[in-house]
MIMIMAR-900120 format. One record per residue (C-alpha): residue number from 0; residue in one letter; x, z, y negated. Coordinates in nm, 2 decimals, decimal comma. Each point is the difference from the previous one (the first is absolute). Layout:
BEGIN
   nr  rest       X       Z       Y
  NUM     A       X       Z       Y
...
! end
This chain:
BEGIN
   nr  rest       X       Z       Y
    0     M   15,30   -6,78   -9,66
    1     K    0,08    0,12   -0,35
    2     D   -0,08   -0,24   -0,29
    3     T    0,37    0,00   -0,10
    4     E    0,09   -0,14    0,35
    5     A   -0,22   -0,31   -0,04
    6     K    0,22   -0,31   -0,03
    7     Q   -0,05   -0,34   -0,14
    8     E    0,17   -0,33    0,06
    9     T    0,08   -0,28   -0,24
   10     I   -0,15   -0,33    0,10
   11     C   -0,04   -0,34   -0,15
   12     R   -0,23   -0,29    0,11
   13     S    0,27   -0,24    0,09
   14     Q    0,12    0,24    0,27
   15     Q   -0,32    0,15    0,13
   16     G   -0,29   -0,21   -0,13
   17     K   -0,19   -0,16    0,29
   18     D   -0,31   -0,21    0,06
   19     W   -0,28    0,09    0,25
   20     F   -0,11   -0,25    0,26
   21     L   -0,34    0,04    0,17
   22     E   -0,20   -0,21    0,25
   23     A   -0,38   -0,01    0,05
   24     D   -0,27   -0,22    0,14
   25     I   -0,20    0,00   -0,32
   26     C    0,13    0,08   -0,35
   27     I   -0,27    0,07   -0,27
   28     V    0,08    0,00   -0,37
   29     G   -0,23    0,22   -0,20
   30     S   -0,18    0,32    0,11
   31     G   -0,32   -0,03   -0,19
   32     M   -0,33   -0,04    0,19
   33     A    0,10   -0,34    0,14
   34     G    0,34    0,12    0,12
   35     L   -0,12    0,32    0,15
   36     Y   -0,27   -0,18    0,20
   37     A    0,24   -0,27    0,11
   38     A    0,24    0,27    0,12
   39     M   -0,28    0,18    0,19
   40     A   -0,11   -0,32    0,17
   41     S    0,36   -0,11    0,09
   42     A    0,08    0,35    0,14
   43     E   -0,31    0,01    0,20
   44     L    0,10   -0,34    0,15
   45     G    0,31    0,16    0,12
   46     R    0,24   -0,15   -0,25
   47     R    0,30    0,17   -0,17
   48     V   -0,10    0,01   -0,36
   49     I    0,20    0,05   -0,32
   50     L   -0,20    0,06   -0,31
   51     L    0,19    0,00   -0,33
   52     D   -0,12    0,05   -0,36
   53     A    0,16    0,01   -0,34
   54     E   -0,18    0,32   -0,09
   55     T    0,12    0,34    0,12
   56     Q   -0,34    0,09    0,15
   57     L   -0,22   -0,19    0,24
   58     G   -0,34   -0,13   -0,11
   59     G    0,07   -0,27   -0,26
   60     M   -0,26   -0,02   -0,28
   61     A   -0,24    0,21    0,21
   62     Y    0,22    0,31   -0,05
   63     N    0,24   -0,08   -0,29
   64     A   -0,25   -0,16   -0,24
   65     N   -0,27    0,28    0,00
   66     I   -0,27   -0,24    0,12
   67     G   -0,19    0,28    0,17
   68     A   -0,27   -0,22    0,16
   69     F   -0,02   -0,22    0,31
   70     C   -0,13   -0,32   -0,13
   71     G   -0,12   -0,30    0,20
   72     F   -0,05    0,16    0,34
   73     F   -0,38   -0,02   -0,01
   74     S   -0,27   -0,26   -0,07
   75     N   -0,23    0,01   -0,29
   76     G   -0,33    0,19    0,04
   77     K   -0,29    0,15   -0,19
   78     D    0,13    0,35    0,08
   79     M    0,28    0,18    0,18
   80     E   -0,18   -0,02    0,34
   81     S   -0,05   -0,38   -0,01
   82     C    0,37   -0,07   -0,07
   83     R    0,15   -0,11    0,34
   84     P    0,38    0,01    0,08
   85     L    0,17   -0,34   -0,02
   86     T    0,36    0,12    0,08
   87     R   -0,02    0,23    0,30
   88     I    0,32   -0,03    0,20
   89     Y    0,20    0,32   -0,08
   90     A   -0,22    0,05   -0,31
   91     E   -0,27    0,20    0,17
   92     E    0,27    0,22    0,16
   93     M    0,18    0,05   -0,33
   94     M   -0,32    0,10   -0,19
   95     E   -0,11    0,24    0,28
   96     E    0,35    0,17    0,00
   97     L    0,00    0,03   -0,38
   98     R   -0,35    0,13    0,00
   99     A    0,09    0,26    0,27
  100     A    0,30    0,10   -0,22
  101     G   -0,23    0,05   -0,30
  102     G    0,15   -0,30   -0,19
  103     L   -0,29   -0,25    0,00
  104     F   -0,32   -0,01   -0,21
  105     P   -0,27   -0,26    0,05
  106     R   -0,11   -0,17   -0,32
  107     Y   -0,24   -0,28   -0,08
  108     S    0,11   -0,21   -0,29
  109     S   -0,05   -0,35   -0,13
  110     E   -0,24   -0,09    0,28
  111     T    0,24    0,09    0,28
  112     L    0,16    0,30    0,17
  113     V    0,33    0,10   -0,16
  114     P    0,12    0,33    0,16
  115     T    0,23    0,20   -0,23
  116     Y    0,30    0,17    0,16
  117     N    0,26    0,26   -0,07
  118     D    0,32   -0,19   -0,05
  119     L    0,23    0,28    0,15
  120     C   -0,22    0,01    0,30
  121     F    0,02   -0,37    0,04
  122     L    0,38    0,01   -0,04
  123     R    0,04    0,26    0,28
  124     W   -0,24   -0,20    0,22
  125     A    0,22   -0,31   -0,05
  126     E    0,32    0,19    0,08
  127     H   -0,14    0,17    0,31
  128     K   -0,14   -0,33    0,12
  129     M    0,33   -0,18   -0,03
  130     Q    0,19    0,29    0,17
  131     S   -0,25    0,03    0,28
  132     M    0,01   -0,38    0,07
  133     G    0,38   -0,02    0,00
  134     V    0,03   -0,22   -0,31
  135     Q    0,34    0,01   -0,16
  136     V   -0,05    0,05   -0,37
  137     L    0,26   -0,10   -0,27
  138     L   -0,09    0,11   -0,35
  139     G    0,16   -0,08   -0,33
  140     C    0,10   -0,34    0,14
  141     T   -0,02   -0,32   -0,20
  142     V    0,04   -0,34    0,17
  143     S    0,29   -0,18   -0,15
  144     E    0,07   -0,28    0,24
  145     V   -0,16   -0,18    0,30
  146     Q    0,18   -0,19    0,26
  147     R   -0,18   -0,31    0,14
  148     E    0,09   -0,25    0,27
  149     G   -0,23   -0,30   -0,04
  150     R   -0,36    0,12    0,03
  151     R    0,09    0,35    0,11
  152     I    0,08    0,31   -0,20
  153     R    0,28    0,17    0,19
  154     S    0,07    0,31   -0,21
  155     L   -0,02    0,16   -0,34
  156     T    0,23    0,21   -0,21
  157     A   -0,15    0,29   -0,19
  158     V    0,18    0,22   -0,25
  159     N   -0,06    0,37   -0,08
  160     R    0,19    0,27   -0,17
  161     Y    0,21    0,07    0,31
  162     G    0,11   -0,36    0,08
  163     K   -0,12   -0,32    0,17
  164     V   -0,22   -0,02    0,30
  165     H   -0,01   -0,32    0,21
  166     V   -0,31   -0,04    0,22
  167     E   -0,02   -0,26    0,27
  168     A   -0,35   -0,07    0,15
  169     K   -0,20   -0,25    0,19
  170     G   -0,29    0,00   -0,25
  171     F   -0,06    0,10   -0,36
  172     V   -0,30    0,12   -0,19
  173     D    0,00   -0,04   -0,38
  174     A   -0,22    0,28   -0,13
  175     S    0,21    0,05   -0,31
  176     G   -0,28   -0,09   -0,24
  177     D    0,23   -0,23   -0,19
  178     A    0,10   -0,23    0,29
  179     A    0,34    0,15   -0,03
  180     L    0,10   -0,10    0,35
  181     A   -0,11   -0,36   -0,05
  182     W    0,17   -0,02   -0,34
  183     A    0,33    0,13    0,15
  184     A   -0,03   -0,24    0,29
  185     D   -0,04   -0,29   -0,25
  186     L   -0,35   -0,08    0,13
  187     P   -0,23   -0,17   -0,25
  188     C   -0,21    0,25   -0,20
  189     R   -0,27   -0,01   -0,26
  190     K   -0,04    0,18   -0,34
  191     S   -0,31    0,01   -0,21
  192     E    0,02   -0,19   -0,33
  193     I   -0,22    0,27   -0,16
  194     D    0,08    0,36   -0,04
  195     V   -0,18    0,23    0,25
  196     L    0,03    0,35   -0,14
  197     G    0,08    0,31    0,19
  198     S   -0,11    0,36   -0,07
  199     Q    0,17    0,33   -0,07
  200     V   -0,24    0,23    0,20
  201     F    0,03    0,37   -0,05
  202     L   -0,13    0,32    0,16
  203     L   -0,17    0,26   -0,22
  204     K   -0,05    0,37    0,09
  205     E   -0,24    0,26   -0,15
  206     V   -0,28   -0,25   -0,03
  207     N   -0,36    0,12    0,00
  208     C   -0,15   -0,23    0,26
  209     E   -0,35    0,14   -0,01
  210     N   -0,16   -0,26   -0,23
  211     P    0,26   -0,25   -0,12
  212     P   -0,09   -0,28   -0,24
  213     S   -0,07   -0,34    0,15
  214     K    0,25   -0,28   -0,01
  215     E   -0,24   -0,18   -0,24
  216     E    0,00    0,30   -0,24
  217     I    0,38    0,02    0,00
  218     S    0,04   -0,38   -0,05
  219     Q   -0,24    0,01   -0,29
  220     R    0,18    0,29   -0,17
  221     A    0,33   -0,17    0,07
  222     A   -0,11   -0,32   -0,18
  223     E   -0,12    0,21   -0,30
  224     T    0,33    0,20   -0,03
  225     A    0,26   -0,23    0,14
  226     E    0,19   -0,04   -0,32
  227     Q   -0,01    0,38   -0,07
  228     Y    0,16    0,08    0,34
  229     G    0,21   -0,31    0,05
  230     L   -0,19   -0,11    0,31
  231     E    0,05   -0,34    0,15
  232     R   -0,22    0,00    0,32
  233     L   -0,36    0,09   -0,07
  234     K   -0,15    0,00    0,35
  235     G    0,12    0,27    0,23
  236     V   -0,04    0,11    0,36
  237     F   -0,03    0,37    0,08
  238     F    0,02    0,17    0,35
  239     Y   -0,10    0,37   -0,03
  240     L    0,12    0,25    0,26
  241     P   -0,21    0,32   -0,04
  242     N    0,12    0,12    0,34
  243     E    0,35   -0,01   -0,12
  244     G   -0,05    0,27   -0,26
  245     G   -0,12   -0,24   -0,28
  246     M    0,23   -0,30    0,00
  247     A   -0,06   -0,37   -0,08
  248     Y    0,19   -0,33    0,05
  249     V   -0,03   -0,20   -0,32
  250     N    0,07   -0,37   -0,04
  251     M   -0,04   -0,10   -0,36
  252     T    0,32   -0,18   -0,09
  253     H    0,12   -0,36    0,02
  254     V    0,37   -0,07    0,01
  255     P    0,20   -0,32    0,07
  256     T    0,20   -0,01    0,33
  257     P    0,29   -0,24   -0,07
  258     M    0,24   -0,09    0,27
  259     D    0,29    0,08   -0,23
  260     P    0,21    0,32    0,06
  261     V    0,04    0,07   -0,36
  262     E   -0,36   -0,05   -0,11
  263     A   -0,14    0,17    0,31
  264     S    0,20    0,31   -0,08
  265     R   -0,13    0,00   -0,35
  266     I   -0,36   -0,04    0,11
  267     T    0,02    0,32    0,21
  268     M    0,05    0,20   -0,32
  269     K   -0,25   -0,20   -0,20
  270     G   -0,26    0,05    0,26
  271     K    0,04    0,38   -0,02
  272     D   -0,04   -0,02   -0,38
  273     M   -0,34   -0,18    0,06
  274     V   -0,10    0,28    0,24
  275     D    0,07    0,26   -0,26
  276     R   -0,22   -0,17   -0,25
  277     V   -0,28   -0,03    0,26
  278     V    0,02    0,37    0,08
  279     T   -0,03    0,09   -0,37
  280     F   -0,30   -0,22   -0,03
  281     L   -0,17    0,16    0,30
  282     Q    0,08    0,35   -0,12
  283     K   -0,14   -0,05   -0,35
  284     E   -0,30   -0,22    0,07
  285     F   -0,12    0,16    0,33
  286     P    0,10    0,37   -0,03
  287     E   -0,25    0,13    0,25
  288     T    0,16   -0,20    0,28
  289     F    0,36   -0,05   -0,12
  290     G    0,05    0,26   -0,27
  291     R    0,24    0,21    0,22
  292     A    0,13   -0,29    0,20
  293     C    0,37   -0,07    0,02
  294     I    0,22   -0,25    0,19
  295     Q    0,09    0,11    0,35
  296     K    0,19   -0,32    0,09
  297     Y    0,09   -0,34   -0,15
  298     G   -0,01   -0,26    0,27
  299     E    0,24   -0,29    0,02
  300     T   -0,11   -0,32   -0,17
  301     G   -0,27   -0,14    0,22
  302     I    0,06   -0,37    0,07
  303     R   -0,28   -0,24    0,09
  304     Q    0,14   -0,35    0,03
  305     T    0,35   -0,13   -0,05
  306     R    0,17   -0,23    0,24
  307     S   -0,14   -0,14    0,33
  308     V    0,13   -0,21    0,28
  309     A   -0,10   -0,37   -0,01
  310     A   -0,17   -0,02    0,34
  311     V   -0,14   -0,27    0,22
  312     H   -0,33    0,04   -0,17
  313     Q   -0,09    0,15   -0,34
  314     L   -0,32    0,20    0,02
  315     T   -0,23   -0,11   -0,29
  316     A   -0,27    0,17   -0,20
  317     Q   -0,25   -0,26    0,11
  318     E    0,08    0,07    0,37
  319     I   -0,08    0,37   -0,07
  320     E   -0,32   -0,09   -0,19
  321     D   -0,10   -0,22    0,30
  322     A    0,10    0,27    0,25
  323     V    0,19   -0,26    0,20
  324     C    0,05    0,13    0,36
  325     F    0,34   -0,14    0,08
  326     P    0,09   -0,08    0,36
  327     D    0,32    0,21   -0,06
  328     R   -0,18    0,29   -0,18
  329     V    0,18    0,33    0,04
  330     A   -0,16    0,23   -0,26
  331     R   -0,32    0,03   -0,20
  332     C   -0,11    0,17   -0,33
  333     S   -0,28    0,02   -0,25
  334     W    0,19    0,12   -0,30
  335     P   -0,12   -0,15   -0,33
  336     I    0,20   -0,22   -0,25
  337     E    0,22    0,26   -0,17
  338     L    0,22   -0,20   -0,23
  339     H    0,20    0,20   -0,26
  340     N    0,11   -0,28   -0,24
  341     E   -0,09    0,16   -0,33
  342     S    0,12    0,33   -0,15
  343     S   -0,34    0,13   -0,11
  344     G   -0,19   -0,05    0,33
  345     Y   -0,02   -0,20    0,32
  346     V   -0,23   -0,25    0,19
  347     W   -0,22    0,18    0,25
  348     K   -0,24   -0,21    0,21
  349     V   -0,17    0,17    0,30
  350     F   -0,11   -0,21    0,30
  351     P   -0,35    0,04    0,17
  352     Y   -0,03    0,27    0,26
  353     D    0,02   -0,24    0,29
  354     H    0,32   -0,18   -0,12
  355     V    0,32    0,01    0,20
  356     H    0,30   -0,22   -0,07
  357     Y    0,30   -0,07    0,23
  358     I    0,38   -0,03   -0,01
  359     P    0,16   -0,26    0,22
  360     L    0,34    0,04    0,18
  361     S    0,10   -0,32   -0,17
  362     S    0,01    0,18   -0,33
  363     M    0,25    0,25    0,14
  364     I    0,26   -0,23    0,16
  365     S    0,26   -0,22   -0,17
  366     P    0,03   -0,37    0,10
  367     E    0,38    0,05    0,01
  368     A    0,03    0,30    0,22
  369     D   -0,10    0,08    0,37
  370     N    0,05    0,37    0,01
  371     Y   -0,14    0,11   -0,34
  372     A   -0,34    0,13   -0,10
  373     A   -0,12    0,13   -0,34
  374     A   -0,25    0,28   -0,02
  375     G   -0,18    0,18   -0,29
  376     R    0,00   -0,13   -0,35
  377     C    0,28   -0,26    0,04
  378     I   -0,20   -0,23    0,23
  379     D   -0,08   -0,34   -0,14
  380     A   -0,32   -0,01   -0,21
  381     D   -0,08   -0,14   -0,34
  382     V   -0,02    0,26   -0,28
  383     T   -0,37    0,06    0,01
  384     A   -0,01    0,00    0,38
  385     L    0,29    0,25    0,02
  386     S   -0,19    0,24   -0,23
  387     R   -0,27    0,02    0,28
  388     V    0,24    0,06    0,30
  389     R    0,29    0,20   -0,14
  390     V   -0,16    0,35    0,04
  391     M    0,08    0,24    0,28
  392     G   -0,25   -0,10    0,27
  393     P    0,10   -0,36    0,04
  394     C    0,37    0,10   -0,06
  395     A   -0,02    0,23    0,30
  396     A   -0,18   -0,27    0,21
  397     T    0,26   -0,27   -0,09
  398     G    0,27    0,25    0,10
  399     V   -0,15    0,03    0,34
  400     A   -0,05   -0,37    0,03
  401     A    0,37   -0,07   -0,10
  402     A    0,12    0,23    0,28
  403     H   -0,22   -0,17    0,26
  404     A    0,09   -0,35   -0,11
  405     L    0,37    0,08    0,03
  406     D   -0,06    0,16    0,34
  407     L   -0,18   -0,31    0,13
  408     A    0,27   -0,22   -0,14
  409     G    0,28    0,19    0,18
  410     D    0,32   -0,22   -0,02
  411     G   -0,22   -0,30   -0,10
  412     S   -0,19   -0,07   -0,32
  413     V   -0,29    0,17   -0,18
  414     H   -0,13   -0,36   -0,06
  415     Q   -0,06   -0,06    0,37
  416     I   -0,17    0,32    0,13
  417     D   -0,33    0,03    0,19
  418     L   -0,25    0,05   -0,28
  419     A   -0,28    0,10    0,24
  420     E    0,22    0,27    0,14
  421     L    0,09    0,12   -0,36
  422     R   -0,37    0,02   -0,09
  423     K   -0,07    0,19    0,32
  424     R    0,26    0,26   -0,09
  425     L   -0,14    0,03   -0,35
  426     E   -0,36    0,00    0,10
  427     R   -0,08    0,34   -0,15
  428     N    0,11   -0,12   -0,34
  429     L   -0,20   -0,33    0,03
  430     L   -0,34    0,09    0,15
! end
């Protein structure tokens, strides 16, 4: 067909605009680590799964925020060999598949095993996994409304650039990070009274990874020259990827993460300004390592803690300190206190090697809903406790737990399931 023969039609929304109506057994909001693992578990249970996310790519913060390291999957240990896996269901398979694809690099850091990964490799792993398991993915979809009947969520409405999508399901997993599903359903939520800062993580290329300066050296120099370079955060985290041709993920900024559309948009640009100043500092002060370095990619603003569901039980910092082994435990972790509540640094308290703390199902379920479960960083925990359980390992484990809790509930309630059977299903993540 010749170009001149191509025809167009004139349309308007009032005549041709339409909504999309979909049905599923399980609808999951958010495709970060919690959402991906909830989708895998639900699909393996034979459920029809719809996974939707406001981003245009799968992976949540794990891909879009340039994190570059799998945090919280392993116990503490004196060396890499003594760190044992705490989240194992699907995680061992994921890491093996990424390793086989050349996208995973073991790394011992901060007294635990924190494997670094290639973000593009992780993205493609997530996409292939969802496709192979028959999960229906909806990207660029923001939840705008939720329809409830009494204690049950019946459906949600999401909006993307092409129109509205209505999803009806038997069960719902809120892996949004901000309790977006609970908020839209008018379920009680919690918000911290103190600011918990996020980070603008970035990826550098052309880094000389042979003998990089220590974090302590960089922090000391940052403190000495902060005014000169306009630095705000003085303690940084660096993940070097020598196998990737000399690249490094750098986390050396602190940015507010307001739940305000105007301010949040402004912060995305302010965060990149902070990154530019950090790069100049690194280039000038550590030329042997960073003299030729330049930015490969700015990540999205990394969010740590914003809004959470107000669940049956709020996990407390004291319960984590005491390693309370809850009867309804569904996940475990050893991650330290990592509280980012001041611009120049953060609180970091590492537990002893033998410490393991637990997350109960009661911190994932709302007292006002029977077919809803939160997973990931929007579970109910006080500010300090959440800083210890919001990383990828426990997020993945709570995603799996949410899927199994809803499966056991069926048409009934997540408040009345067989907890012994739930623990049996989750055994590999609990023993």
